[in-house]
DONU-881642 format. One record per residue: residue number from 1; residue in three letters; x, y, z of N, C-alpha, C in turn. Coordinates in pm, 1 decimal, padded with zeros to 6 digits, m for minus. Layout:
// residues N
(NUM "ALA" (X Y Z) (X Y Z) (X Y Z))
...
This chain:
// residues 223
(1 "MET" (03155.4 m20874.7 m15641.5) (03274.2 m20807.6 m15695.2) (03288.7 m20671.0 m15628.2))
(2 "PRO" (03407.1 m20638.1 m15582.0) (03427.0 m20508.8 m15517.1) (03395.3 m20394.1 m15612.8))
(3 "GLY" (03334.3 m20288.6 m15558.5) (03301.2 m20173.9 m15640.2) (03406.7 m20065.2 m15630.5))
(4 "VAL" (03374.6 m19951.2 m15689.2) (03464.3 m19836.3 m15686.5) (03452.3 m19764.7 m15552.4))
(5 "THR" (03565.8 m19732.7 m15493.4) (03567.9 m19654.3 m15370.1) (03664.4 m19537.6 m15386.6))
(6 "VAL" (03673.4 m19458.8 m15283.1) (03759.8 m19341.5 m15286.0) (03905.2 m19377.8 m15313.6))
(7 "TYR" (03945.8 m19499.2 m15277.0) (04083.8 m19540.8 m15302.3) (04109.1 m19560.2 m15451.8))
(8 "ASP" (04009.4 m19609.1 m15522.7) (04022.0 m19623.6 m15668.4) (04026.8 m19486.8 m15735.5))
(9 "ILE" (03944.0 m19395.9 m15687.8) (03938.8 m19262.5 m15746.1) (04068.3 m19186.5 m15719.1))
(10 "ALA" (04128.8 m19208.2 m15603.1) (04254.9 m19141.9 m15570.4) (04362.7 m19176.2 m15672.6))
(11 "ALA" (04356.9 m19298.2 m15725.6) (04454.7 m19341.0 m15826.1) (04418.0 m19289.7 m15965.4))
(12 "LEU" (04293.7 m19247.6 m15983.4) (04243.3 m19202.6 m16113.1) (04268.9 m19054.2 m16138.5))
(13 "LEU" (04265.8 m18973.7 m16033.6) (04272.0 m18829.1 m16050.3) (04408.4 m18783.2 m16102.3))
(14 "PRO" (04408.1 m18677.4 m16183.6) (04533.2 m18625.6 m16239.9) (04604.2 m18532.4 m16141.7))
(15 "THR" (04708.2 m18467.2 m16187.8) (04779.8 m18369.4 m16105.8) (04688.2 m18251.5 m16073.9))
(16 "VAL" (04729.7 m18171.4 m15979.1) (04648.0 m18057.3 m15936.9) (04623.6 m17960.8 m16052.9))
(17 "ASP" (04726.3 m17928.2 m16128.1) (04711.2 m17833.0 m16238.3) (04613.2 m17883.8 m16343.1))
(18 "VAL" (04623.8 m18011.0 m16377.2) (04532.2 m18068.6 m16476.0) (04391.2 m18075.8 m16419.8))
(19 "LEU" (04378.5 m18110.4 m16292.6) (04245.6 m18117.7 m16230.7) (04178.2 m17981.2 m16233.4))
(20 "ARG" (04253.5 m17876.8 m16204.4) (04196.7 m17741.8 m16207.9) (04145.8 m17708.8 m16349.3))
(21 "GLN" (04225.8 m17743.2 m16450.3) (04184.6 m17717.7 m16587.7) (04057.9 m17795.1 m16622.1))
(22 "ARG" (04050.3 m17918.6 m16578.0) (03932.6 m17999.8 m16609.0) (03808.0 m17947.0 m16539.8))
(23 "CYS" (03821.9 m17899.9 m16417.5) (03707.3 m17841.1 m16346.8) (03657.8 m17717.4 m16421.6))
(24 "LYS" (03751.1 m17635.6 m16468.5) (03713.2 m17517.4 m16545.7) (03649.3 m17557.3 m16678.5))
(25 "ALA" (03704.8 m17660.6 m16742.0) (03652.3 m17704.8 m16871.0) (03507.8 m17752.7 m16858.5))
(26 "LEU" (03476.8 m17826.1 m16753.5) (03339.1 m17873.4 m16733.7) (03243.6 m17755.8 m16717.1))
(27 "ALA" (03287.9 m17653.7 m16642.7) (03204.1 m17535.8 m16623.6) (03181.9 m17462.8 m16755.4))
(28 "VAL" (03286.2 m17453.5 m16837.1) (03274.8 m17385.7 m16966.2) (03183.6 m17465.0 m17060.1))
(29 "LEU" (03197.3 m17596.3 m17060.6) (03110.4 m17679.2 m17143.9) (02963.4 m17659.8 m17106.0))
(30 "ASP" (02934.2 m17662.3 m16976.6) (02795.7 m17641.1 m16933.0) (02748.3 m17501.0 m16969.6))
(31 "LEU" (02837.8 m17405.2 m16962.8) (02804.0 m17268.2 m17000.8) (02763.2 m17262.0 m17148.1))
(32 "ILE" (02836.1 m17333.7 m17231.5) (02808.1 m17330.4 m17376.2) (02678.4 m17402.7 m17409.0))
(33 "VAL" (02658.7 m17520.9 m17350.6) (02543.9 m17604.1 m17390.8) (02418.4 m17578.0 m17309.0))
(34 "GLY" (02429.2 m17493.9 m17204.9) (02311.4 m17463.6 m17124.7) (02286.7 m17561.1 m17012.5))
(35 "GLY" (02390.9 m17632.0 m16970.5) (02376.3 m17721.8 m16856.4) (02393.9 m17646.5 m16724.9))
(36 "ASP" (02360.9 m17711.6 m16615.0) (02376.9 m17645.5 m16485.0) (02433.2 m17738.8 m16378.3))
(37 "TYR" (02497.2 m17847.9 m16421.6) (02561.7 m17939.1 m16326.8) (02692.4 m17879.9 m16273.9))
(38 "TYR" (02774.9 m17833.1 m16365.4) (02913.3 m17800.2 m16332.9) (02936.2 m17649.2 m16328.4))
(39 "THR" (03002.8 m17602.9 m16221.8) (03034.8 m17461.6 m16205.9) (03178.3 m17448.4 m16156.0))
(40 "TYR" (03230.6 m17326.9 m16170.0) (03363.7 m17297.6 m16117.4) (03361.8 m17156.2 m16061.6))
(41 "ASP" (03412.1 m17141.5 m15940.6) (03413.0 m17013.6 m15871.0) (03557.7 m16972.1 m15845.5))
(42 "THR" (03598.8 m16863.1 m15907.1) (03736.3 m16816.4 m15888.8) (03751.7 m16733.6 m15762.0))
(43 "ALA" (03643.6 m16709.6 m15692.1) (03648.7 m16630.9 m15569.0) (03571.8 m16701.5 m15458.9))
(44 "TRP" (03612.8 m16826.4 m15432.9) (03553.7 m16903.0 m15322.7) (03626.6 m16861.3 m15195.5))
(45 "GLY" (03585.9 m16748.0 m15138.7) (03661.9 m16689.2 m15029.4) (03797.4 m16647.3 m15084.1))
(46 "ASP" (03902.2 m16694.8 m15022.7) (04037.7 m16668.2 m15072.2) (04084.3 m16776.2 m15168.1))
(47 "ASP" (03999.5 m16873.0 m15197.1) (04037.2 m16988.8 m15276.9) (03956.6 m16994.0 m15406.6))
(48 "GLU" (03968.4 m17105.8 m15479.2) (03887.5 m17132.9 m15596.7) (03823.5 m17269.7 m15579.0))
(49 "ALA" (03710.3 m17291.3 m15644.9) (03642.9 m17420.1 m15628.0) (03561.9 m17458.5 m15750.6))
(50 "GLY" (03574.6 m17584.7 m15788.6) (03488.5 m17642.7 m15889.0) (03380.9 m17722.2 m15817.6))
(51 "ALA" (03261.9 m17729.2 m15875.3) (03152.6 m17798.5 m15807.0) (03062.0 m17868.8 m15906.3))
(52 "MET" (02991.1 m17969.7 m15855.1) (02887.4 m18038.1 m15930.1) (02764.8 m18051.9 m15841.0))
(53 "ARG" (02649.1 m18018.3 m15895.5) (02521.0 m18039.1 m15829.5) (02426.2 m18097.0 m15932.9))
(54 "ASN" (02372.4 m18216.7 m15907.3) (02285.5 m18275.7 m16009.2) (02137.3 m18254.7 m15981.8))
(55 "GLY" (02105.4 m18183.6 m15873.5) (01966.2 m18154.1 m15843.6) (01892.3 m18265.4 m15774.3))
(56 "SER" (01957.8 m18378.5 m15754.2) (01893.3 m18493.1 m15688.9) (01964.9 m18533.1 m15560.2))
(57 "GLY" (02052.9 m18447.2 m15513.5) (02121.9 m18475.2 m15387.4) (02266.3 m18518.6 m15402.4))
(58 "GLU" (02307.5 m18554.4 m15524.9) (02447.5 m18590.8 m15546.5) (02526.9 m18464.0 m15575.2))
(59 "GLU" (02646.1 m18454.3 m15516.2) (02725.9 m18333.8 m15534.9) (02870.9 m18358.6 m15499.2))
(60 "PHE" (02958.0 m18271.1 m15551.5) (03096.0 m18269.5 m15503.5) (03152.3 m18128.7 m15518.2))
(61 "ASP" (03256.0 m18101.6 m15438.3) (03327.6 m17975.3 m15442.1) (03476.6 m18004.3 m15443.5))
(62 "VAL" (03549.0 m17931.5 m15527.7) (03694.6 m17944.1 m15537.2) (03751.6 m17806.6 m15504.9))
(63 "VAL" (03810.6 m17792.5 m15386.8) (03856.9 m17662.0 m15340.0) (04008.4 m17651.9 m15355.2))
(64 "PHE" (04051.4 m17552.8 m15430.6) (04194.2 m17530.2 m15454.7) (04243.3 m17420.0 m15361.0))
(65 "THR" (04334.0 m17454.9 m15270.6) (04385.7 m17361.8 m15172.3) (04538.2 m17356.5 m15182.7))
(66 "PRO" (04602.3 m17257.1 m15121.2) (04748.7 m17255.0 m15120.0) (04808.0 m17379.2 m15052.8))
(67 "ALA" (04732.5 m17440.3 m14962.3) (04780.5 m17559.3 m14891.1) (04764.6 m17686.9 m14972.4))
(68 "GLY" (04685.5 m17680.3 m15080.5) (04659.7 m17799.4 m15159.8) (04514.7 m17804.4 m15203.2))
(69 "VAL" (04463.6 m17923.6 m15226.2) (04327.2 m17941.1 m15276.4) (04248.0 m18031.1 m15181.8))
(70 "PHE" (04126.9 m17988.5 m15152.9) (04035.4 m18065.3 m15067.3) (03910.9 m18098.6 m15148.3))
(71 "ILE" (03869.6 m18224.6 m15146.3) (03751.5 m18269.9 m15220.3) (03654.2 m18337.8 m15125.3))
(72 "ARG" (03528.1 m18296.2 m15132.1) (03424.9 m18367.8 m15056.6) (03305.1 m18388.6 m15147.2))
(73 "GLY" (03233.1 m18496.9 m15123.1) (03117.7 m18524.2 m15205.7) (03013.4 m18603.5 m15131.2))
(74 "VAL" (02893.7 m18602.1 m15186.6) (02779.7 m18668.1 m15123.1) (02706.2 m18754.9 m15224.3))
(75 "TYR" (02684.2 m18879.5 m15184.2) (02600.0 m18971.0 m15260.5) (02487.4 m19012.4 m15166.8))
(76 "HIS" (02370.6 m18950.8 m15183.2) (02266.8 m18966.1 m15081.8) (02199.4 m19102.6 m15082.9))
(77 "GLU" (02223.4 m19184.4 m15186.6) (02167.1 m19319.0 m15188.6) (02246.9 m19415.0 m15101.0))
(78 "SER" (02366.4 m19376.2 m15063.2) (02452.2 m19462.8 m14983.0) (02409.0 m19461.5 m14837.2))
(79 "SER" (02420.8 m19575.5 m14770.6) (02391.9 m19579.6 m14628.2) (02497.7 m19503.9 m14548.7))
(80 "MET" (02606.5 m19466.2 m14614.0) (02707.6 m19382.5 m14549.7) (02656.7 m19239.7 m14532.6))
(81 "PHE" (02549.9 m19204.6 m14604.8) (02496.8 m19068.8 m14599.9) (02432.3 m19038.7 m14465.5))
(82 "GLU" (02357.3 m19131.5 m14413.2) (02292.2 m19114.3 m14282.8) (02349.2 m19218.7 m14189.0))
(83 "HIS" (02457.5 m19183.2 m14124.1) (02526.0 m19280.4 m14038.0) (02511.8 m19244.1 m13891.4))
(84 "SER" (02457.0 m19333.6 m13814.6) (02456.8 m19323.5 m13668.3) (02423.1 m19182.8 m13619.1))
(85 "GLY" (02298.4 m19139.9 m13647.0) (02255.3 m19011.3 m13596.1) (02320.6 m18893.0 m13663.2))
(86 "GLY" (02365.7 m18909.6 m13787.1) (02423.8 m18797.9 m13860.0) (02573.0 m18783.7 m13845.0))
(87 "LYS" (02637.9 m18872.8 m13772.1) (02782.7 m18863.3 m13756.3) (02853.4 m18899.9 m13887.0))
(88 "LEU" (02971.2 m18843.6 m13903.8) (03050.1 m18874.7 m14022.0) (03095.1 m19020.8 m14018.0))
(89 "TRP" (03097.0 m19083.7 m14135.4) (03138.3 m19223.9 m14143.9) (03279.8 m19240.9 m14088.5))
(90 "PRO" (03301.3 m19342.0 m14004.4) (03433.3 m19360.5 m13941.9) (03546.8 m19372.6 m14044.4))
(91 "GLY" (03655.5 m19302.6 m14017.9) (03775.1 m19313.2 m14100.7) (03782.5 m19215.7 m14215.3))
(92 "LEU" (03673.1 m19147.2 m14246.3) (03670.0 m19062.9 m14365.7) (03776.1 m18953.1 m14361.6))
(93 "LEU" (03806.7 m18903.9 m14242.0) (03902.6 m18794.3 m14227.8) (04032.7 m18837.3 m14161.5))
(94 "ASP" (04050.9 m18965.9 m14142.7) (04173.5 m19013.3 m14076.9) (04296.1 m18977.0 m14160.3))
(95 "GLY" (04387.8 m18901.5 m14100.5) (04508.5 m18861.7 m14170.6) (04497.5 m18727.9 m14241.2))
(96 "LEU" (04381.4 m18662.5 m14232.7) (04365.1 m18533.8 m14300.1) (04459.2 m18430.4 m14238.3))
(97 "PRO" (04542.7 m18365.8 m14319.3) (04634.4 m18263.7 m14266.6) (04557.4 m18148.1 m14202.5))
(98 "PRO" (04609.4 m18091.1 m14095.9) (04538.4 m17983.8 m14024.4) (04510.5 m17861.0 m14109.2))
(99 "GLU" (04589.3 m17839.9 m14214.5) (04567.6 m17721.0 m14297.3) (04435.9 m17725.0 m14373.4))
(100 "PHE" (04371.2 m17841.4 m14377.3) (04240.9 m17851.3 m14442.4) (04126.4 m17845.5 m14341.6))
(101 "GLY" (04156.9 m17814.6 m14218.2) (04054.7 m17812.9 m14113.7) (03941.2 m17716.2 m14142.3))
(102 "ASP" (03972.1 m17601.5 m14203.5) (03867.4 m17503.7 m14233.1) (03764.7 m17558.8 m14332.0))
(103 "GLN" (03807.2 m17648.8 m14419.8) (03714.3 m17707.0 m14517.2) (03614.8 m17801.0 m14448.0))
(104 "VAL" (03661.8 m17867.2 m14344.0) (03575.1 m17962.0 m14271.7) (03463.2 m17889.1 m14198.7))
(105 "THR" (03489.5 m17765.7 m14158.8) (03389.2 m17688.2 m14085.9) (03325.1 m17579.1 m14171.7))
(106 "GLU" (03358.4 m17576.1 m14300.1) (03299.6 m17477.3 m14390.8) (03146.5 m17490.4 m14391.0))
(107 "PRO" (03073.7 m17383.0 m14359.3) (02927.4 m17391.7 m14351.2) (02860.8 m17446.8 m14476.7))
(108 "ALA" (02917.7 m17416.7 m14593.7) (02857.4 m17466.8 m14718.2) (02869.1 m17618.1 m14730.5))
(109 "PHE" (02959.2 m17678.0 m14653.0) (02982.6 m17822.3 m14661.2) (02928.3 m17898.7 m14540.9))
(110 "THR" (02867.9 m17830.8 m14446.5) (02824.1 m17898.2 m14324.1) (02672.6 m17896.7 m14310.9))
(111 "ARG" (02624.0 m17989.4 m14230.9) (02481.7 m17995.0 m14202.3) (02447.9 m17897.0 m14090.2))
(112 "ALA" (02321.5 m17891.7 m14054.5) (02277.4 m17797.5 m13951.5) (02347.0 m17821.7 m13817.6))
(113 "ASP" (02387.2 m17947.2 m13793.0) (02454.1 m17978.6 m13666.3) (02604.5 m17953.4 m13670.5))
(114 "GLY" (02654.0 m17901.6 m13784.5) (02795.8 m17869.8 m13796.3) (02883.1 m17983.7 m13843.4))
(115 "ILE" (02822.7 m18102.4 m13867.5) (02899.0 m18218.6 m13915.7) (02918.7 m18208.7 m14066.6))
(116 "LEU" (03039.1 m18239.3 m14112.6) (03067.5 m18237.2 m14256.0) (02970.1 m18327.3 m14330.4))
(117 "ASP" (02910.7 m18275.0 m14435.4) (02817.8 m18351.1 m14518.2) (02898.1 m18419.3 m14628.5))
(118 "ALA" (02929.6 m18544.8 m14611.3) (03015.4 m18613.4 m14708.3) (03004.3 m18764.2 m14694.3))
(119 "THR" (03008.1 m18831.0 m14808.5) (03024.6 m18976.4 m14808.4) (03161.5 m19014.2 m14862.7))
(120 "PHE" (03232.4 m18915.6 m14918.9) (03371.8 m18938.8 m14959.5) (03451.3 m18808.9 m14948.1))
(121 "VAL" (03578.8 m18824.3 m14914.3) (03669.0 m18710.4 m14897.3) (03807.1 m18749.8 m14951.7))
(122 "LEU" (03868.4 m18660.1 m15026.5) (04006.1 m18678.4 m15073.4) (04080.5 m18547.8 m15055.0))
(123 "TRP" (04211.7 m18555.5 m15057.2) (04292.4 m18434.7 m15048.4) (04430.6 m18458.9 m15107.1))
(124 "ARG" (04497.4 m18348.3 m15137.0) (04636.3 m18355.4 m15183.5) (04706.7 m18227.9 m15138.2))
(125 "SER" (04800.1 m18242.5 m15049.6) (04873.5 m18127.5 m14997.5) (04966.7 m18071.8 m15103.7))
(126 "ALA" (04996.6 m17943.3 m15094.1) (05091.8 m17880.7 m15186.0) (05225.6 m17953.5 m15177.0))
(127 "GLY" (05278.2 m17992.5 m15291.3) (05404.5 m18064.1 m15292.9) (05391.9 m18213.9 m15279.9))
(128 "ASP" (05272.2 m18263.6 m15249.6) (05251.6 m18408.0 m15239.4) (05249.7 m18468.8 m15379.4))
(129 "ASP" (05282.6 m18597.0 m15388.6) (05288.0 m18661.7 m15520.3) (05172.0 m18756.8 m15543.0))
(130 "ALA" (05070.7 m18752.0 m15455.7) (04957.6 m18843.6 m15471.4) (04834.7 m18787.3 m15400.7))
(131 "TRP" (04718.9 m18838.0 m15441.7) (04593.7 m18804.9 m15373.9) (04576.0 m18897.8 m15254.5))
(132 "ARG" (04516.4 m18845.7 m15149.7) (04501.0 m18921.7 m15026.3) (04353.9 m18931.2 m14986.6))
(133 "ALA" (04323.6 m19033.8 m14909.2) (04191.5 m19050.2 m14849.7) (04211.6 m19105.8 m14709.5))
(134 "GLY" (04104.4 m19114.2 m14632.7) (04113.2 m19166.6 m14496.9) (04176.7 m19304.4 m14493.0))
(135 "LYS" (04253.0 m19329.7 m14388.7) (04325.6 m19456.3 m14379.1) (04233.3 m19572.3 m14340.7))
(136 "ASP" (04239.8 m19679.0 m14418.7) (04172.2 m19804.9 m14385.0) (04023.5 m19786.3 m14355.0))
(137 "ILE" (03952.9 m19715.5 m14442.9) (03808.2 m19699.6 m14424.2) (03739.6 m19834.7 m14440.7))
(138 "ASP" (03655.1 m19869.2 m14347.1) (03575.7 m19991.9 m14354.1) (03440.0 m19954.9 m14414.0))
(139 "PHE" (03413.0 m20000.2 m14534.7) (03290.2 m19962.8 m14603.9) (03170.9 m20051.2 m14568.4))
(140 "SER" (03192.3 m20156.5 m14493.5) (03080.8 m20241.9 m14454.3) (03001.3 m20173.6 m14342.2))
(141 "PRO" (02870.9 m20191.9 m14336.6) (02789.2 m20270.5 m14430.2) (02739.1 m20191.2 m14550.5))
(142 "ALA" (02788.9 m20069.1 m14571.1) (02741.6 m19989.0 m14684.2) (02763.9 m20060.7 m14816.0))
(143 "ASP" (02872.5 m20138.6 m14824.8) (02901.9 m20207.2 m14950.6) (02806.8 m20323.7 m14975.8))
(144 "GLU" (02723.3 m20356.3 m14877.8) (02619.4 m20456.8 m14899.9) (02497.1 m20393.7 m14966.8))
(145 "ASP" (02479.7 m20263.6 m14943.6) (02366.2 m20191.7 m15002.3) (02397.6 m20139.5 m15141.8))
(146 "GLU" (02524.6 m20100.5 m15164.9) (02564.5 m20038.7 m15290.3) (02693.8 m20102.8 m15340.0))
(147 "VAL" (02700.5 m20132.0 m15469.5) (02823.9 m20185.5 m15527.3) (02936.8 m20083.1 m15512.8))
(148 "ASN" (02902.8 m19955.6 m15534.9) (02998.9 m19846.0 m15520.2) (02955.5 m19764.3 m15398.1))
(149 "PRO" (02995.8 m19805.3 m15278.9) (02931.6 m19760.6 m15155.6) (02942.5 m19613.9 m15120.1))
(150 "ASP" (03053.3 m19546.9 m15153.5) (03069.6 m19410.4 m15103.8) (03033.5 m19301.5 m15203.8))
(151 "GLY" (03002.2 m19340.2 m15327.7) (02962.8 m19242.1 m15427.8) (03077.9 m19167.2 m15491.5))
(152 "SER" (03200.8 m19208.2 m15461.8) (03316.4 m19137.5 m15518.6) (03323.5 m19152.7 m15670.8))
(153 "TRP" (03245.2 m19244.4 m15726.5) (03238.4 m19258.9 m15872.2) (03189.0 m19130.1 m15938.4))
(154 "LEU" (03127.5 m19041.4 m15860.5) (03083.4 m18913.3 m15915.9) (03200.5 m18832.9 m15973.0))
(155 "LEU" (03321.4 m18862.2 m15923.9) (03441.1 m18793.4 m15970.8) (03500.2 m18855.9 m16096.6))
(156 "ASP" (03437.1 m18962.4 m16146.7) (03486.2 m19028.4 m16268.9) (03505.4 m18929.8 m16382.8))
(157 "VAL" (03419.2 m18830.9 m16389.4) (03421.7 m18735.1 m16500.0) (03551.8 m18655.2 m16503.9))
(158 "LEU" (03627.5 m18654.4 m16395.6) (03752.8 m18579.5 m16391.3) (03873.3 m18663.8 m16430.9))
(159 "GLY" (03848.1 m18787.2 m16473.5) (03955.8 m18874.9 m16516.1) (03999.4 m18845.9 m16659.0))
(160 "ASP" (04085.7 m18929.4 m16711.9) (04142.1 m18906.2 m16844.8) (04039.6 m18919.2 m16957.4))
(161 "ASP" (03926.2 m18984.0 m16931.1) (03822.2 m18996.8 m17033.4) (03713.1 m18892.0 m17013.4))
(162 "ILE" (03752.2 m18775.4 m16965.1) (03657.0 m18667.6 m16934.8) (03569.4 m18632.2 m17054.3))
(163 "ALA" (03625.0 m18629.5 m17174.7) (03546.3 m18591.3 m17291.9) (03433.9 m18691.2 m17316.5))
(164 "GLU" (03466.1 m18819.0 m17309.6) (03364.8 m18922.8 m17330.1) (03258.4 m18917.1 m17220.0))
(165 "LYS" (03302.2 m18893.9 m17096.7) (03208.0 m18887.7 m16984.6) (03113.5 m18768.5 m17000.9))
(166 "TYR" (03167.6 m18655.8 m17045.8) (03081.7 m18539.6 m17064.2) (02983.1 m18563.6 m17178.7))
(167 "GLN" (03028.6 m18628.7 m17283.7) (02937.9 m18660.2 m17394.4) (02822.8 m18747.7 m17346.3))
(168 "GLU" (02852.4 m18846.0 m17261.6) (02748.0 m18932.9 m17205.2) (02650.6 m18852.0 m17121.1))
(169 "TYR" (02703.5 m18763.0 m17038.7) (02618.8 m18677.7 m16954.8) (02526.4 m18592.2 m17041.1))
(170 "ALA" (02581.2 m18533.7 m17148.3) (02500.9 m18448.2 m17235.1) (02386.9 m18526.8 m17300.0))
(171 "GLU" (02415.9 m18649.3 m17339.8) (02313.1 m18731.4 m17403.5) (02206.1 m18775.1 m17303.9))
(172 "GLU" (02249.9 m18817.0 m17184.5) (02156.6 m18874.1 m17087.4) (02079.6 m18767.8 m17009.1))
(173 "VAL" (02145.0 m18657.7 m16978.7) (02082.3 m18555.9 m16894.0) (02025.5 m18439.6 m16975.4))
(174 "LEU" (02105.2 m18387.2 m17067.3) (02062.3 m18272.2 m17146.9) (01989.3 m18312.8 m17273.9))
(175 "GLU" (02000.1 m18441.8 m17308.3) (01936.1 m18498.0 m17426.6) (01980.0 m18426.9 m17554.2))
(176 "VAL" (02111.9 m18403.4 m17562.6) (02169.5 m18346.7 m17684.6) (02290.9 m18430.6 m17723.8))
(177 "GLU" (02314.3 m18441.3 m17853.1) (02430.6 m18512.5 m17902.5) (02538.3 m18410.6 m17939.4))
(178 "LEU" (02654.2 m18424.7 m17875.1) (02762.1 m18329.0 m17896.0) (02879.8 m18396.1 m17964.3))
(179 "PRO" (02946.1 m18326.5 m18056.6) (03062.7 m18384.7 m18124.7) (03179.0 m18401.2 m18027.4))
(180 "LEU" (03233.1 m18521.2 m18023.5) (03339.6 m18551.2 m17928.5) (03462.7 m18463.5 m17950.8))
(181 "ALA" (03494.4 m18434.8 m18075.7) (03613.9 m18354.7 m18105.0) (03602.3 m18215.6 m18043.9))
(182 "ALA" (03483.2 m18156.4 m18049.7) (03462.9 m18023.1 m17993.1) (03470.5 m18027.6 m17840.7))
(183 "ILE" (03414.3 m18132.7 m17781.1) (03424.0 m18148.1 m17635.5) (03570.0 m18161.1 m17595.4))
(184 "ARG" (03642.5 m18244.0 m17668.1) (03782.9 m18267.2 m17634.2) (03865.9 m18139.3 m17652.1))
(185 "HIS" (03828.2 m18054.9 m17745.7) (03896.7 m17926.9 m17764.0) (03890.5 m17846.9 m17633.3))
(186 "VAL" (03775.4 m17850.3 m17567.8) (03757.4 m17775.5 m17443.2) (03824.4 m17846.5 m17326.4))
(187 "THR" (03808.1 m17977.9 m17317.2) (03862.2 m18049.8 m17201.2) (04014.1 m18055.4 m17201.0))
(188 "THR" (04074.3 m18032.5 m17317.0) (04220.7 m18025.5 m17322.4) (04270.0 m17881.3 m17309.6))
(189 "PHE" (04176.8 m17792.8 m17274.8) (04209.9 m17654.2 m17240.6) (04270.3 m17577.4 m17357.4))
(190 "GLN" (04221.6 m17607.3 m17477.4) (04264.7 m17529.5 m17594.1) (04178.6 m17403.3 m17604.5))
(191 "PRO" (04233.4 m17295.2 m17658.9) (04157.6 m17170.0 m17668.6) (04024.3 m17189.1 m17740.3))
(192 "LEU" (03920.8 m17129.4 m17684.9) (03788.9 m17139.0 m17746.5) (03788.3 m17068.5 m17880.9))
(193 "THR" (03723.7 m17128.5 m17977.3) (03705.5 m17066.8 m18108.8) (03556.0 m17058.1 m18136.2))
(194 "GLY" (03521.8 m16971.3 m18230.2) (03382.1 m16960.2 m18267.8) (03327.2 m17091.1 m18320.3))
(195 "ALA" (03409.1 m17164.0 m18393.6) (03364.8 m17290.7 m18451.3) (03331.3 m17392.1 m18342.0))
(196 "VAL" (03414.3 m17398.2 m18239.2) (03389.4 m17492.2 m18129.2) (03264.3 m17451.7 m18051.9))
(197 "ILE" (03249.4 m17323.7 m18025.7) (03131.0 m17277.2 m17952.7) (03004.9 m17309.7 m18032.2))
(198 "ARG" (03006.1 m17285.1 m18162.0) (02888.2 m17313.7 m18244.5) (02860.1 m17462.6 m18253.4))
(199 "ALA" (02965.0 m17543.7 m18257.2) (02946.1 m17688.8 m18265.8) (02880.1 m17743.7 m18139.3))
(200 "LEU" (02911.0 m17684.1 m18025.1) (02857.3 m17732.0 m17898.1) (02725.7 m17664.4 m17860.1))
(201 "GLY" (02714.7 m17537.5 m17892.4) (02594.5 m17462.2 m17855.6) (02553.6 m17367.7 m17965.3))
(202 "PRO" (02483.5 m17415.5 m18067.0) (02445.6 m17331.4 m18181.6) (02366.9 m17207.0 m18141.8))
(203 "ASP" (02295.8 m17214.3 m18028.9) (02213.4 m17101.5 m17986.3) (02282.7 m17013.2 m17883.4))
(204 "SER" (02405.5 m17047.5 m17847.7) (02476.1 m16969.3 m17746.5) (02532.4 m16840.6 m17807.8))
(205 "ASP" (02561.8 m16745.2 m17722.0) (02619.2 m16617.2 m17762.8) (02770.8 m16626.9 m17748.4))
(206 "PRO" (02845.0 m16637.7 m17858.2) (02990.4 m16656.5 m17849.9) (03061.5 m16548.6 m17768.7))
(207 "ALA" (03019.2 m16424.1 m17783.1) (03084.7 m16315.4 m17709.7) (03063.1 m16332.9 m17559.6))
(208 "ARG" (02942.7 m16368.6 m17520.8) (02913.1 m16389.4 m17379.3) (02990.5 m16509.0 m17326.2))
(209 "VAL" (02995.8 m16616.6 m17403.7) (03068.8 m16736.3 m17363.2) (03215.2 m16703.1 m17340.4))
(210 "ARG" (03274.4 m16631.1 m17435.0) (03415.9 m16594.7 m17422.2) (03439.1 m16509.6 m17297.3))
(211 "ASP" (03352.3 m16413.9 m17274.5) (03368.2 m16325.0 m17159.6) (03363.4 m16402.8 m17028.6))
(212 "LEU" (03263.8 m16489.6 m17014.4) (03250.0 m16566.8 m16891.3) (03362.4 m16668.9 m16876.9))
(213 "ALA" (03404.2 m16728.9 m16989.2) (03513.3 m16826.2 m16983.7) (03641.6 m16758.9 m16939.1))
(214 "GLU" (03669.7 m16641.2 m16991.3) (03790.8 m16568.4 m16953.1) (03790.5 m16533.9 m16804.7))
(215 "LYS" (03674.4 m16504.6 m16749.5) (03665.0 m16474.6 m16606.8) (03696.0 m16597.4 m16520.9))
(216 "LEU" (03680.5 m16715.4 m16579.3) (03715.5 m16839.6 m16508.8) (03861.8 m16875.0 m16527.3))
(217 "GLY" (03930.9 m16797.5 m16610.7) (04070.3 m16829.3 m16638.6) (04086.5 m16928.2 m16751.4))
(218 "PHE" (03982.9 m16940.7 m16836.1) (03990.0 m17030.7 m16951.2) (04031.5 m16948.5 m17074.5))
(219 "PRO" (04123.1 m16997.9 m17155.3) (04167.7 m16920.2 m17273.1) (04054.8 m16903.1 m17375.1))
(220 "ALA" (04018.5 m16776.3 m17400.0) (03908.9 m16749.0 m17491.9) (03934.9 m16619.1 m17567.0))
(221 "PRO" (04035.7 m16618.6 m17655.0) (04070.7 m16495.2 m17726.0) (03961.5 m16453.9 m17823.7))
(222 "ALA" (03948.4 m16323.4 m17839.9) (03850.0 m16271.4 m17936.9) (03895.4 m16306.0 m18078.1))
(223 "GLU" (03798.6 m16322.6 m18166.1) (03830.8 m16355.2 m18305.9) (03801.9 m16234.8 m18395.5))
């Protein structure tokens, strides 16, 4: 049975504005509960970026620029990770608009040889009505090694079931049970309240959480 690829994820992702909110929400949730997977940087050079690092080699970055959004990620279990002497998997960047060229050569995203470190790449130009990926990527023989060959499933958490996905992550990785309603309060970008902060992180400092959340552009009015 065919697995999930970047083409499936391209159809799953929301609009740019909603994606930005969700990236911020994940960072705020991790801030409250003490996780360290998800971060958001409002000063990624001249841009902003959401990121995930799981500590085991899987990662993704979502870079918001005036030209649009560029996404790259790495799934190190995929045979696409080490392809033909470190070269990028064929087709991954086919059709990439030139305005995203700086992201392809960004030192934080490249290996020592200057090649982009990625098993999946997506983008959406400003004014575009859809997410894009390389044209006609041939995933074989990687799809013989992995059901989901390129690791783009790592972006599942940014889909419409983000609250449920985060709850699963908290249970499996952080080993804490979090109330879904409180998670959904954050993922729908509603203003943080003391009650929500306490429900998610009883030991967290509400004032500190609000201060850091506001610096990310998340609504966190004082009570």
